[in-house]
N, C-alpha and C positions, 0 to 999 in steps of 0.2 A: 504494499500500498505506499503510494506516494504521501509527499506532507499535505499537499493540495487536497486528496482524497480522507485525509485523517480527522474525525470529528472533532470538534473543540471541546474541550474539558472545561466543565464548568465549576468554579470553587466558590466556595462560600467564605465569606468573611470570617476568621478566625476569632478577631477580638466580639464581634455581634455575636457569634456562636457559642462563646465561651459564656458570655451573658445568656445565654439561653432564647437567642432571636436567631433568625434563619434569615440571612441577607446574602443575596448573589453578589460576588464581585464583578466588576466593570474592568474591561482591558481597554488600555491605553499605549499602545506597542509592547513592550517589554515587561511593562508596570501595570500592577493590579489596584484597583481602588475602590473603596466602598462608599456609595453616597450617604449613610446614613452616620457612622462615626467616622470620617474623615482617616481611615486606614490606607494606607499606602507601603507596596511592597513586591519585592520579584517573587518569581515563582521558588527560587531556594528560601527566601523568607517563610512564605507559605507553607513549605513543608517544614520547617521548624516549628513553627505555630503547631501546625497539625500532629507533630510528634509529640508536643508537650498535653494537646488534647486529647491523645491517645490514653496518656499516663491517666488521664482523668478519668476516663472510662474503663479503667482496664478490668474492674470487677464486676461490670454491671450485666453479663452474661451468666456470672456465678453467683449462686446463693451463698451465704457466707454463714454458717451457724457457730454459736460462741466459741466452742472449742477452736474452729478454725480463728477467729479473730484474737484469740489468746497467742497462739502460734506465730501471727503476725508481730 
């Protein structure tokens, strides 16, 4: 698949998403920006923010009982 046929990836604003809002980012060249919170950043910065968000939701799919919490 060539670059012209690749579908465009839609990113969510990491700042708004961490505040439980779901806002899509707009793209101007290589820079992404949010119209709600005025976040601007490159794709590499977005991936860094997303890595931090993954830490926040790491245990969301697993039920932790009291014994598991004590082990942590």
